[in-house]
LOZA-712528 format. One record per residue: residue number from 0; z, y, x of N, C-alpha, C in turn; residue in three letters. Coordinates in steps of 0.1 Angstrom, whole numbers, plus 5000, padded with zeros to 4 digits. Each point is the difference from the previous one (the first is absolute). Layout:
<lovo><k>NUM</k><n_up>Z</n_up><n_north>Y</n_north><n_east>X</n_east><ca_up>Z</ca_up><ca_north>Y</ca_north><ca_east>X</ca_east><c_up>Z</c_up><c_north>Y</c_north><c_east>X</c_east><r>ala</r></lovo>
...
This chain:
<lovo><k>0</k><n_up>4996</n_up><n_north>5138</n_north><n_east>4967</n_east><ca_up>4998</ca_up><ca_north>4998</ca_north><ca_east>5014</ca_east><c_up>4995</c_up><c_north>5014</c_north><c_east>5005</c_east><r>met</r></lovo>
<lovo><k>1</k><n_up>5005</n_up><n_north>5010</n_north><n_east>4996</n_east><ca_up>4996</ca_up><ca_north>5013</ca_north><ca_east>5005</ca_east><c_up>5001</c_up><c_north>5003</c_north><c_east>5014</c_east><r>ser</r></lovo>
<lovo><k>2</k><n_up>5010</n_up><n_north>4993</n_north><n_east>5007</n_east><ca_up>5002</ca_up><ca_north>5002</ca_north><ca_east>5014</ca_east><c_up>4991</c_up><c_north>4991</c_north><c_east>5009</c_east><r>asp</r></lovo>
<lovo><k>3</k><n_up>4991</n_up><n_north>4992</n_north><n_east>4994</n_east><ca_up>4991</ca_up><ca_north>4991</ca_north><ca_east>5008</ca_east><c_up>4990</c_up><c_north>5008</c_north><c_east>5007</c_east><r>tyr</r></lovo>
<lovo><k>4</k><n_up>4998</n_up><n_north>4997</n_north><n_east>5013</n_east><ca_up>4990</ca_up><ca_north>5007</ca_north><ca_east>5009</ca_east><c_up>4992</c_up><c_north>4989</c_north><c_east>5007</c_east><r>lys</r></lovo>
<lovo><k>5</k><n_up>4987</n_up><n_north>4999</n_north><n_east>4997</n_east><ca_up>4992</ca_up><ca_north>4990</ca_north><ca_east>5007</ca_east><c_up>5001</c_up><c_north>5002</c_north><c_east>5015</c_east><r>pro</r></lovo>
<lovo><k>6</k><n_up>4999</n_up><n_north>4990</n_north><n_east>5008</n_east><ca_up>5000</ca_up><ca_north>5001</ca_north><ca_east>5014</ca_east><c_up>4993</c_up><c_north>4988</c_north><c_east>5006</c_east><r>cys</r></lovo>
<lovo><k>7</k><n_up>4997</n_up><n_north>5001</n_north><n_east>5013</n_east><ca_up>4992</ca_up><ca_north>4990</ca_north><ca_east>5007</ca_east><c_up>5010</c_up><c_north>4988</c_north><c_east>5004</c_east><r>asp</r></lovo>
<lovo><k>8</k><n_up>5012</n_up><n_north>5003</n_north><n_east>5003</n_east><ca_up>5009</ca_up><ca_north>4990</ca_north><ca_east>5004</ca_east><c_up>5013</c_up><c_north>5001</c_north><c_east>4992</c_east><r>lys</r></lovo>
<lovo><k>9</k><n_up>4999</n_up><n_north>4995</n_north><n_east>4988</n_east><ca_up>5011</ca_up><ca_north>5001</ca_north><ca_east>4990</ca_east><c_up>5011</c_up><c_north>4989</c_north><c_east>5003</c_east><r>cys</r></lovo>
<lovo><k>10</k><n_up>5012</n_up><n_north>5003</n_north><n_east>4997</n_east><ca_up>5011</ca_up><ca_north>4990</ca_north><ca_east>5001</ca_east><c_up>4999</c_up><c_north>4992</c_north><c_east>4986</c_east><r>asp</r></lovo>
<lovo><k>11</k><n_up>4994</n_up><n_north>4989</n_north><n_east>5000</n_east><ca_up>4998</ca_up><ca_north>4993</ca_north><ca_east>4988</ca_east><c_up>5013</c_up><c_north>4995</c_north><c_east>4994</c_east><r>leu</r></lovo>
<lovo><k>12</k><n_up>5009</n_up><n_north>4997</n_north><n_east>5008</n_east><ca_up>5013</ca_up><ca_north>4995</ca_north><ca_east>4995</ca_east><c_up>5007</c_up><c_north>5012</c_north><c_east>4992</c_east><r>gly</r></lovo>
<lovo><k>13</k><n_up>5000</n_up><n_north>5012</n_north><n_east>5005</n_east><ca_up>5005</ca_up><ca_north>5011</ca_north><ca_east>4994</ca_east><c_up>4993</c_up><c_north>5003</c_north><c_east>4987</c_east><r>glu</r></lovo>
<lovo><k>14</k><n_up>4987</n_up><n_north>4999</n_north><n_east>5000</n_east><ca_up>4991</ca_up><ca_north>5002</ca_north><ca_east>4988</ca_east><c_up>5004</c_up><c_north>4990</c_north><c_east>4990</c_east><r>leu</r></lovo>
<lovo><k>15</k><n_up>5002</n_up><n_north>4988</n_north><n_east>5003</n_east><ca_up>5003</ca_up><ca_north>4989</ca_north><ca_east>4991</ca_east><c_up>5014</c_up><c_north>5003</c_north><c_east>4994</c_east><r>gly</r></lovo>
<lovo><k>16</k><n_up>5010</n_up><n_north>5005</n_north><n_east>5008</n_east><ca_up>5013</ca_up><ca_north>5003</ca_north><ca_east>4995</ca_east><c_up>4999</c_up><c_north>5011</c_north><c_east>4990</c_east><r>arg</r></lovo>
<lovo><k>17</k><n_up>4992</n_up><n_north>5010</n_north><n_east>5003</n_east><ca_up>4998</ca_up><ca_north>5012</ca_north><ca_east>4990</ca_east><c_up>4994</c_up><c_north>4995</c_north><c_east>4987</c_east><r>lys</r></lovo>
<lovo><k>18</k><n_up>4990</n_up><n_north>4992</n_north><n_east>5001</n_east><ca_up>4993</ca_up><ca_north>4995</ca_north><ca_east>4988</ca_east><c_up>5010</c_up><c_north>4991</c_north><c_east>4992</c_east><r>leu</r></lovo>
<lovo><k>19</k><n_up>5008</n_up><n_north>4992</n_north><n_east>5007</n_east><ca_up>5010</ca_up><ca_north>4992</ca_north><ca_east>4993</ca_east><c_up>5010</c_up><c_north>5009</c_north><c_east>4993</c_east><r>phe</r></lovo>
<lovo><k>20</k><n_up>5005</n_up><n_north>5010</n_north><n_east>5006</n_east><ca_up>5009</ca_up><ca_north>5009</ca_north><ca_east>4994</ca_east><c_up>4994</c_up><c_north>5007</c_north><c_east>4988</c_east><r>gly</r></lovo>
<lovo><k>21</k><n_up>4988</n_up><n_north>5005</n_north><n_east>5001</n_east><ca_up>4993</ca_up><ca_north>5006</ca_north><ca_east>4988</ca_east><c_up>4999</c_up><c_north>4990</c_north><c_east>4989</c_east><r>ile</r></lovo>
<lovo><k>22</k><n_up>4996</n_up><n_north>4988</n_north><n_east>5003</n_east><ca_up>4999</ca_up><ca_north>4990</ca_north><ca_east>4989</ca_east><c_up>5013</c_up><c_north>4997</c_north><c_east>4994</c_east><r>leu</r></lovo>
<lovo><k>23</k><n_up>5011</n_up><n_north>4998</n_north><n_east>5008</n_east><ca_up>5013</ca_up><ca_north>4997</ca_north><ca_east>4995</ca_east><c_up>5005</c_up><c_north>5011</c_north><c_east>4991</c_east><r>leu</r></lovo>
<lovo><k>24</k><n_up>4998</n_up><n_north>5013</n_north><n_east>5004</n_east><ca_up>5005</ca_up><ca_north>5011</ca_north><ca_east>4992</ca_east><c_up>4992</c_up><c_north>5001</c_north><c_east>4987</c_east><r>arg</r></lovo>
<lovo><k>25</k><n_up>4987</n_up><n_north>4998</n_north><n_east>5001</n_east><ca_up>4992</ca_up><ca_north>5002</ca_north><ca_east>4988</ca_east><c_up>5003</c_up><c_north>4989</c_north><c_east>4989</c_east><r>ser</r></lovo>
<lovo><k>26</k><n_up>5002</n_up><n_north>4988</n_north><n_east>5005</n_east><ca_up>5003</ca_up><ca_north>4989</ca_north><ca_east>4990</ca_east><c_up>5014</c_up><c_north>5000</c_north><c_east>4996</c_east><r>thr</r></lovo>
<lovo><k>27</k><n_up>5009</n_up><n_north>5005</n_north><n_east>5007</n_east><ca_up>5015</ca_up><ca_north>5000</ca_north><ca_east>4997</ca_east><c_up>5003</c_up><c_north>5011</c_north><c_east>4989</c_east><r>ala</r></lovo>
<lovo><k>28</k><n_up>4991</n_up><n_north>5010</n_north><n_east>4999</n_east><ca_up>5004</ca_up><ca_north>5011</ca_north><ca_east>4991</ca_east><c_up>5000</c_up><c_north>4997</c_north><c_east>4985</c_east><r>ser</r></lovo>
<lovo><k>29</k><n_up>4993</n_up><n_north>4990</n_north><n_east>4996</n_east><ca_up>5000</ca_up><ca_north>4997</ca_north><ca_east>4986</ca_east><c_up>5006</c_up><c_north>4987</c_north><c_east>4996</c_east><r>asp</r></lovo>
<lovo><k>30</k><n_up>5008</n_up><n_north>4994</n_north><n_east>5009</n_east><ca_up>5007</ca_up><ca_north>4988</ca_north><ca_east>4997</ca_east><c_up>4992</c_up><c_north>4988</c_north><c_east>5004</c_east><r>gly</r></lovo>
<lovo><k>31</k><n_up>4987</n_up><n_north>5001</n_north><n_east>5003</n_east><ca_up>4992</ca_up><ca_north>4989</ca_north><ca_east>5002</ca_east><c_up>5004</c_up><c_north>4993</c_north><c_east>5013</c_east><r>ser</r></lovo>
<lovo><k>32</k><n_up>5006</n_up><n_north>5007</n_north><n_east>5010</n_east><ca_up>5004</ca_up><ca_north>4993</ca_north><ca_east>5012</ca_east><c_up>5011</c_up><c_north>4990</c_north><c_east>4997</c_east><r>phe</r></lovo>
<lovo><k>33</k><n_up>5009</n_up><n_north>5003</n_north><n_east>4991</n_east><ca_up>5011</ca_up><ca_north>4991</ca_north><ca_east>4996</ca_east><c_up>4994</c_up><c_north>4988</c_north><c_east>4993</c_east><r>asp</r></lovo>
<lovo><k>34</k><n_up>4990</n_up><n_north>5003</n_north><n_east>4991</n_east><ca_up>4993</ca_up><ca_north>4989</ca_north><ca_east>4992</ca_east><c_up>4993</c_up><c_north>4991</c_north><c_east>5010</c_east><r>asp</r></lovo>
<lovo><k>35</k><n_up>4993</n_up><n_north>5006</n_north><n_east>5009</n_east><ca_up>4992</ca_up><ca_north>4992</ca_north><ca_east>5010</ca_east><c_up>5009</c_up><c_north>4991</c_north><c_east>5008</c_east><r>met</r></lovo>
<lovo><k>36</k><n_up>5011</n_up><n_north>5006</n_north><n_east>5005</n_east><ca_up>5010</ca_up><ca_north>4993</ca_north><ca_east>5008</ca_east><c_up>5006</c_up><c_north>4988</c_north><c_east>4992</c_east><r>leu</r></lovo>
<lovo><k>37</k><n_up>5004</n_up><n_north>5003</n_north><n_east>4988</n_east><ca_up>5005</ca_up><ca_north>4989</ca_north><ca_east>4991</ca_east><c_up>4990</c_up><c_north>4989</c_north><c_east>4998</c_east><r>ala</r></lovo>
<lovo><k>38</k><n_up>4987</n_up><n_north>5003</n_north><n_east>4997</n_east><ca_up>4990</ca_up><ca_north>4991</ca_north><ca_east>4998</ca_east><c_up>4998</c_up><c_north>4991</c_north><c_east>5013</c_east><r>tyr</r></lovo>
<lovo><k>39</k><n_up>5000</n_up><n_north>5006</n_north><n_east>5011</n_east><ca_up>4998</ca_up><ca_north>4993</ca_north><ca_east>5013</ca_east><c_up>5011</c_up><c_north>4990</c_north><c_east>5002</c_east><r>cys</r></lovo>
<lovo><k>40</k><n_up>5013</n_up><n_north>5005</n_north><n_east>4998</n_east><ca_up>5011</ca_up><ca_north>4991</ca_north><ca_east>5002</ca_east><c_up>5000</c_up><c_north>4989</c_north><c_east>4990</c_east><r>glu</r></lovo>
<lovo><k>41</k><n_up>4997</n_up><n_north>5002</n_north><n_east>4988</n_east><ca_up>5000</ca_up><ca_north>4990</ca_north><ca_east>4989</ca_east><c_up>4989</c_up><c_north>4989</c_north><c_east>5004</c_east><r>lys</r></lovo>
<lovo><k>42</k><n_up>4988</n_up><n_north>5005</n_north><n_east>5004</n_east><ca_up>4989</ca_up><ca_north>4990</ca_north><ca_east>5002</ca_east><c_up>5000</c_up><c_north>4995</c_north><c_east>5015</c_east><r>lys</r></lovo>
<lovo><k>43</k><n_up>5009</n_up><n_north>5006</n_north><n_east>5008</n_east><ca_up>5001</ca_up><ca_north>4996</ca_north><ca_east>5014</ca_east><c_up>4987</c_up><c_north>5002</c_north><c_east>5007</c_east><r>lys</r></lovo>
<lovo><k>44</k><n_up>4994</n_up><n_north>5012</n_north><n_east>4998</n_east><ca_up>4988</ca_up><ca_north>5003</ca_north><ca_east>5007</ca_east><c_up>5002</c_up><c_north>5014</c_north><c_east>5007</c_east><r>val</r></lovo>
<lovo><k>45</k><n_up>4992</n_up><n_north>5002</n_north><n_east>5010</n_east><ca_up>5000</ca_up><ca_north>5013</ca_north><ca_east>5007</ca_east><c_up>4990</c_up><c_north>5009</c_north><c_east>4993</c_east><r>lys</r></lovo>
<lovo><k>46</k><n_up>5004</n_up><n_north>5013</n_north><n_east>5000</n_east><ca_up>4991</ca_up><ca_north>5010</ca_north><ca_east>4993</ca_east><c_up>4987</c_up><c_north>5002</c_north><c_east>5007</c_east><r>tyr</r></lovo>
<lovo><k>47</k><n_up>4989</n_up><n_north>5001</n_north><n_east>4993</n_east><ca_up>4987</ca_up><ca_north>5004</ca_north><ca_east>5005</ca_east><c_up>4995</c_up><c_north>5011</c_north><c_east>4990</c_east><r>thr</r></lovo>
<lovo><k>48</k><n_up>4997</n_up><n_north>5011</n_north><n_east>5006</n_east><ca_up>4995</ca_up><ca_north>5011</ca_north><ca_east>4992</ca_east><c_up>4985</c_up><c_north>4997</c_north><c_east>4997</c_east><r>asp</r></lovo>
<lovo><k>49</k><n_up>4998</n_up><n_north>4999</n_north><n_east>4987</n_east><ca_up>4986</ca_up><ca_north>4996</ca_north><ca_east>4995</ca_east><c_up>4990</c_up><c_north>5011</c_north><c_east>5003</c_east><r>glu</r></lovo>
<lovo><k>50</k><n_up>5004</n_up><n_north>5012</n_north><n_east>5002</n_east><ca_up>4991</ca_up><ca_north>5011</ca_north><ca_east>5003</ca_east><c_up>4997</c_up><c_north>5001</c_north><c_east>5015</c_east><r>ser</r></lovo>
<lovo><k>51</k><n_up>5008</n_up><n_north>4993</n_north><n_east>5008</n_east><ca_up>4998</ca_up><ca_north>5000</ca_north><ca_east>5014</ca_east><c_up>5004</c_up><c_north>4986</c_north><c_east>5006</c_east><r>phe</r></lovo>
<lovo><k>52</k><n_up>4992</n_up><n_north>4989</n_north><n_east>4996</n_east><ca_up>5003</ca_up><ca_north>4987</ca_north><ca_east>5005</ca_east><c_up>4998</c_up><c_north>4998</c_north><c_east>5015</c_east><r>pro</r></lovo>
<lovo><k>53</k><n_up>5006</n_up><n_north>4990</n_north><n_east>5006</n_east><ca_up>4998</ca_up><ca_north>4998</ca_north><ca_east>5014</ca_east><c_up>4987</c_up><c_north>4994</c_north><c_east>5004</c_east><r>pro</r></lovo>
<lovo><k>54</k><n_up>4989</n_up><n_north>5008</n_north><n_east>4998</n_east><ca_up>4987</ca_up><ca_north>4995</ca_north><ca_east>5004</ca_east><c_up>4991</c_up><c_north>5011</c_north><c_east>5005</c_east><r>asn</r></lovo>
<lovo><k>55</k><n_up>4990</n_up><n_north>4997</n_north><n_east>5007</n_east><ca_up>4991</ca_up><ca_north>5010</ca_north><ca_east>5007</ca_east><c_up>4994</c_up><c_north>5010</c_north><c_east>4990</c_east><r>lys</r></lovo>
<lovo><k>56</k><n_up>4998</n_up><n_north>4996</n_north><n_east>4988</n_east><ca_up>4994</ca_up><ca_north>5009</ca_north><ca_east>4990</ca_east><c_up>5009</c_up><c_north>5011</c_north><c_east>4996</c_east><r>lys</r></lovo>
<lovo><k>57</k><n_up>5013</n_up><n_north>4999</n_north><n_east>5002</n_east><ca_up>5010</ca_up><ca_north>5011</ca_north><ca_east>4998</ca_east><c_up>4998</c_up><c_north>5011</c_north><c_east>5011</c_east><r>ser</r></lovo>
<lovo><k>58</k><n_up>4995</n_up><n_north>4996</n_north><n_east>5011</n_east><ca_up>4998</ca_up><ca_north>5010</ca_north><ca_east>5011</ca_east><c_up>4986</c_up><c_north>5006</c_north><c_east>4999</c_east><r>leu</r></lovo>
<lovo><k>59</k><n_up>4990</n_up><n_north>4992</n_north><n_east>4998</n_east><ca_up>4986</ca_up><ca_north>5005</ca_north><ca_east>4999</ca_east><c_up>4994</c_up><c_north>4993</c_north><c_east>4989</c_east><r>ile</r></lovo>
<lovo><k>60</k><n_up>4996</n_up><n_north>5007</n_north><n_east>4990</n_east><ca_up>4994</ca_up><ca_north>4993</ca_north><ca_east>4988</ca_east><c_up>4987</c_up><c_north>4992</c_north><c_east>5003</c_east><r>asn</r></lovo>
<lovo><k>61</k><n_up>4991</n_up><n_north>5006</n_north><n_east>5008</n_east><ca_up>4988</ca_up><ca_north>4994</ca_north><ca_east>5004</ca_east><c_up>4998</c_up><c_north>5000</c_north><c_east>5015</c_east><r>asp</r></lovo>
<lovo><k>62</k><n_up>5003</n_up><n_north>4988</n_north><n_east>5006</n_east><ca_up>5000</ca_up><ca_north>4998</ca_north><ca_east>5015</ca_east><c_up>4986</c_up><c_north>5001</c_north><c_east>5005</c_east><r>trp</r></lovo>
<lovo><k>63</k><n_up>4990</n_up><n_north>4999</n_north><n_east>4992</n_east><ca_up>4986</ca_up><ca_north>5001</ca_north><ca_east>5005</ca_east><c_up>4994</c_up><c_north>5014</c_north><c_east>4999</c_east><r>thr</r></lovo>
<lovo><k>64</k><n_up>5009</n_up><n_north>5010</n_north><n_east>4995</n_east><ca_up>4996</ca_up><ca_north>5014</ca_north><ca_east>4999</ca_east><c_up>4996</c_up><c_north>5005</c_north><c_east>5014</c_east><r>asp</r></lovo>
<lovo><k>65</k><n_up>4989</n_up><n_north>5007</n_north><n_east>5001</n_east><ca_up>4995</ca_up><ca_north>5005</ca_north><ca_east>5013</ca_east><c_up>5004</c_up><c_north>5014</c_north><c_east>5002</c_east><r>glu</r></lovo>
<lovo><k>66</k><n_up>5008</n_up><n_north>5006</n_north><n_east>4992</n_east><ca_up>5004</ca_up><ca_north>5014</ca_north><ca_east>5002</ca_east><c_up>5008</c_up><c_north>5001</c_north><c_east>5013</c_east><r>ser</r></lovo>
<lovo><k>67</k><n_up>4999</n_up><n_north>5011</n_north><n_east>5008</n_east><ca_up>5006</ca_up><ca_north>5001</ca_north><ca_east>5012</ca_east><c_up>5015</c_up><c_north>4999</c_north><c_east>4999</c_east><r>asp</r></lovo>
<lovo><k>68</k><n_up>5007</n_up><n_north>5005</n_north><n_east>4990</n_east><ca_up>5014</ca_up><ca_north>4999</ca_north><ca_east>4999</ca_east><c_up>5005</c_up><c_north>4986</c_north><c_east>4997</c_east><r>asp</r></lovo>
<lovo><k>69</k><n_up>4992</n_up><n_north>4992</n_north><n_east>4994</n_east><ca_up>5003</ca_up><ca_north>4986</ca_north><ca_east>4998</ca_east><c_up>4997</c_up><c_north>4992</c_north><c_east>5013</c_east><r>ile</r></lovo>
<lovo><k>70</k><n_up>4988</n_up><n_north>5001</n_north><n_east>5005</n_east><ca_up>4996</ca_up><ca_north>4993</ca_north><ca_east>5012</ca_east><c_up>5010</c_up><c_north>5001</c_north><c_east>5012</c_east><r>val</r></lovo>
<lovo><k>71</k><n_up>5005</n_up><n_north>5012</n_north><n_east>5001</n_east><ca_up>5010</ca_up><ca_north>5003</ca_north><ca_east>5012</ca_east><c_up>5013</c_up><c_north>4992</c_north><c_east>4998</c_east><r>glu</r></lovo>
<lovo><k>72</k><n_up>5003</n_up><n_north>4996</n_north><n_east>4987</n_east><ca_up>5013</ca_up><ca_north>4994</ca_north><ca_east>4998</ca_east><c_up>4999</c_up><c_north>4985</c_north><c_east>4999</c_east><r>lys</r></lovo>
<lovo><k>73</k><n_up>4988</n_up><n_north>4995</n_north><n_east>4997</n_east><ca_up>4999</ca_up><ca_north>4985</ca_north><ca_east>4997</ca_east><c_up>5005</c_up><c_north>4991</c_north><c_east>5011</c_east><r>val</r></lovo>
<lovo><k>74</k><n_up>4997</n_up><n_north>5003</n_north><n_east>5012</n_east><ca_up>5004</ca_up><ca_north>4991</ca_north><ca_east>5011</ca_east><c_up>5015</c_up><c_north>5000</c_north><c_east>5001</c_east><r>glu</r></lovo>
<lovo><k>75</k><n_up>5007</n_up><n_north>5012</n_north><n_east>5001</n_east><ca_up>5014</ca_up><ca_north>5001</ca_north><ca_east>5002</ca_east><c_up>5007</c_up><c_north>4995</c_north><c_east>4987</c_east><r>glu</r></lovo>
<lovo><k>76</k><n_up>4996</n_up><n_north>5004</n_north><n_east>4989</n_east><ca_up>5007</ca_up><ca_north>4996</ca_north><ca_east>4988</ca_east><c_up>4998</c_up><c_north>4986</c_north><c_east>4996</c_east><r>trp</r></lovo>
<lovo><k>77</k><n_up>4989</n_up><n_north>4994</n_north><n_east>5005</n_east><ca_up>4998</ca_up><ca_north>4986</ca_north><ca_east>4998</ca_east><c_up>5010</c_up><c_north>4991</c_north><c_east>5007</c_east><r>gly</r></lovo>
<lovo><k>78</k><n_up>5007</n_up><n_north>5005</n_north><n_east>5010</n_east><ca_up>5010</ca_up><ca_north>4993</ca_north><ca_east>5008</ca_east><c_up>5014</c_up><c_north>5001</c_north><c_east>4994</c_east><r>glu</r></lovo>
<lovo><k>79</k><n_up>5002</n_up><n_north>5008</n_north><n_east>4990</n_east><ca_up>5013</ca_up><ca_north>5002</ca_north><ca_east>4994</ca_east><c_up>5004</c_up><c_north>4987</c_north><c_east>4993</c_east><r>phe</r></lovo>
<lovo><k>80</k><n_up>5013</n_up><n_north>4997</n_north><n_east>5001</n_east><ca_up>5006</ca_up><ca_north>4989</ca_north><ca_east>4993</ca_east><c_up>5010</c_up><c_north>5005</c_north><c_east>4990</c_east><r>thr</r></lovo>
<lovo><k>81</k><n_up>5001</n_up><n_north>4994</n_north><n_east>4989</n_east><ca_up>5010</ca_up><ca_north>5004</ca_north><ca_east>4990</ca_east><c_up>5013</c_up><c_north>4994</c_north><c_east>5002</c_east><r>trp</r></lovo>
<lovo><k>82</k><n_up>5010</n_up><n_north>5008</n_north><n_east>5000</n_east><ca_up>5014</ca_up><ca_north>4995</ca_north><ca_east>5002</ca_east><c_up>5009</c_up><c_north>5007</c_north><c_east>4990</c_east><r>glu</r></lovo>
<lovo><k>83</k><n_up>5010</n_up><n_north>4993</n_north><n_east>4996</n_east><ca_up>5010</ca_up><ca_north>5006</ca_north><ca_east>4991</ca_east><c_up>5010</c_up><c_north>5007</c_north><c_east>5009</c_east><r>arg</r></lovo>
<lovo><k>84</k><n_up>5007</n_up><n_north>5010</n_north><n_east>4995</n_east><ca_up>5010</ca_up><ca_north>5008</ca_north><ca_east>5008</ca_east><c_up>5010</c_up><c_north>4990</c_north><c_east>5006</c_east><r>ala</r></lovo>
<lovo><k>85</k><n_up>5004</n_up><n_north>4990</n_north><n_east>4992</n_east><ca_up>5010</ca_up><ca_north>4990</ca_north><ca_east>5005</ca_east><c_up>4995</c_up><c_north>4992</c_north><c_east>5012</c_east><r>ser</r></lovo>
<lovo><k>86</k><n_up>4987</n_up><n_north>5000</n_north><n_east>5002</n_east><ca_up>4994</ca_up><ca_north>4992</ca_north><ca_east>5012</ca_east><c_up>4999</c_up><c_north>5008</c_north><c_east>5012</c_east><r>glu</r></lovo>
<lovo><k>87</k><n_up>5004</n_up><n_north>5013</n_north><n_east>4999</n_east><ca_up>4999</ca_up><ca_north>5009</ca_north><ca_east>5012</ca_east><c_up>5014</c_up><c_north>5002</c_north><c_east>5006</c_east><r>met</r></lovo>
<lovo><k>88</k><n_up>5002</n_up><n_north>4995</n_north><n_east>5012</n_east><ca_up>5014</ca_up><ca_north>5001</ca_north><ca_east>5006</ca_east><c_up>5005</c_up><c_north>5014</c_north><c_east>5000</c_east><r>pro</r></lovo>
<lovo><k>89</k><n_up>4991</n_up><n_north>5010</n_north><n_east>5003</n_east><ca_up>5005</ca_up><ca_north>5014</ca_north><ca_east>5001</ca_east><c_up>5004</c_up><c_north>5006</c_north><c_east>4986</c_east><r>glu</r></lovo>
<lovo><k>90</k><n_up>4997</n_up><n_north>4993</n_north><n_east>4989</n_east><ca_up>5004</ca_up><ca_north>5004</ca_north><ca_east>4987</ca_east><c_up>5014</c_up><c_north>4994</c_north><c_east>4996</c_east><r>met</r></lovo>
<lovo><k>91</k><n_up>5005</n_up><n_north>4991</n_north><n_east>5008</n_east><ca_up>5013</ca_up><ca_north>4994</ca_north><ca_east>4997</ca_east><c_up>5011</c_up><c_north>5005</c_north><c_east>5009</c_east><r>asn</r></lovo>
<lovo><k>92</k><n_up>5012</n_up><n_north>5000</n_north><n_east>4994</n_east><ca_up>5012</ca_up><ca_north>5004</ca_north><ca_east>5009</ca_east><c_up>5004</c_up><c_north>4989</c_north><c_east>5009</c_east><r>asp</r></lovo>
<lovo><k>93</k><n_up>5010</n_up><n_north>5002</n_north><n_east>5008</n_east><ca_up>5005</ca_up><ca_north>4990</ca_north><ca_east>5010</ca_east><c_up>5004</c_up><c_north>4987</c_north><c_east>4994</c_east><r>glu</r></lovo>
<lovo><k>94</k><n_up>5003</n_up><n_north>5000</n_north><n_east>4987</n_east><ca_up>5003</ca_up><ca_north>4987</ca_north><ca_east>4993</ca_east><c_up>4988</c_up><c_north>4993</c_north><c_east>4994</c_east><r>asp</r></lovo>
<lovo><k>95</k><n_up>4988</n_up><n_north>5006</n_north><n_east>5002</n_east><ca_up>4988</ca_up><ca_north>4994</ca_north><ca_east>4994</ca_east><c_up>4998</c_up><c_north>5004</c_north><c_east>4985</c_east><r>gly</r></lovo>
<lovo><k>96</k><n_up>5007</n_up><n_north>5010</n_north><n_east>4995</n_east><ca_up>4999</ca_up><ca_north>5004</ca_north><ca_east>4986</ca_east><c_up>4991</c_up><c_north>5012</c_north><c_east>5000</c_east><r>val</r></lovo>
<lovo><k>97</k><n_up>4991</n_up><n_north>4999</n_north><n_east>4990</n_east><ca_up>4990</ca_up><ca_north>5011</ca_north><ca_east>4998</ca_east><c_up>5007</c_up><c_north>5013</c_north><c_east>4998</c_east><r>leu</r></lovo>
<lovo><k>98</k><n_up>4996</n_up><n_north>5010</n_north><n_east>5009</n_east><ca_up>5006</ca_up><ca_north>5013</ca_north><ca_east>5000</ca_east><c_up>4989</c_up><c_north>5010</c_north><c_east>5001</c_east><r>ala</r></lovo>
<lovo><k>99</k><n_up>4993</n_up><n_north>5003</n_north><n_east>4989</n_east><ca_up>4989</ca_up><ca_north>5009</ca_north><ca_east>5000</ca_east><c_up>5004</c_up><c_north>5014</c_north><c_east>5003</c_east><r>val</r></lovo>
<lovo><k>100</k><n_up>5010</n_up><n_north>5004</n_north><n_east>4993</n_east><ca_up>5004</ca_up><ca_north>5014</ca_north><ca_east>5001</ca_east><c_up>5014</c_up><c_north>5002</c_north><c_east>5006</c_east><r>phe</r></lovo>
């Protein structure tokens, strides 16, 4: 993520797309992406990254931390909702098929 630049008003959708792309490239490089995809298809489950599960602790480890950099994010980040790319209309093509790239 060398091109990441912190900002006051970030485009969170674009940031999410970049993170997804980085994750996809890093897991695909060793064959684990295909393994994970096959596992999910076999078990009929959707993939959840165990190192970044869809919960608030993935964003801020300690929500009671009084540090300035944490306190300034708690209110806004507390309002985030977790969605899969397939649940975001802007991530799907005109036929409703997921089209990330």
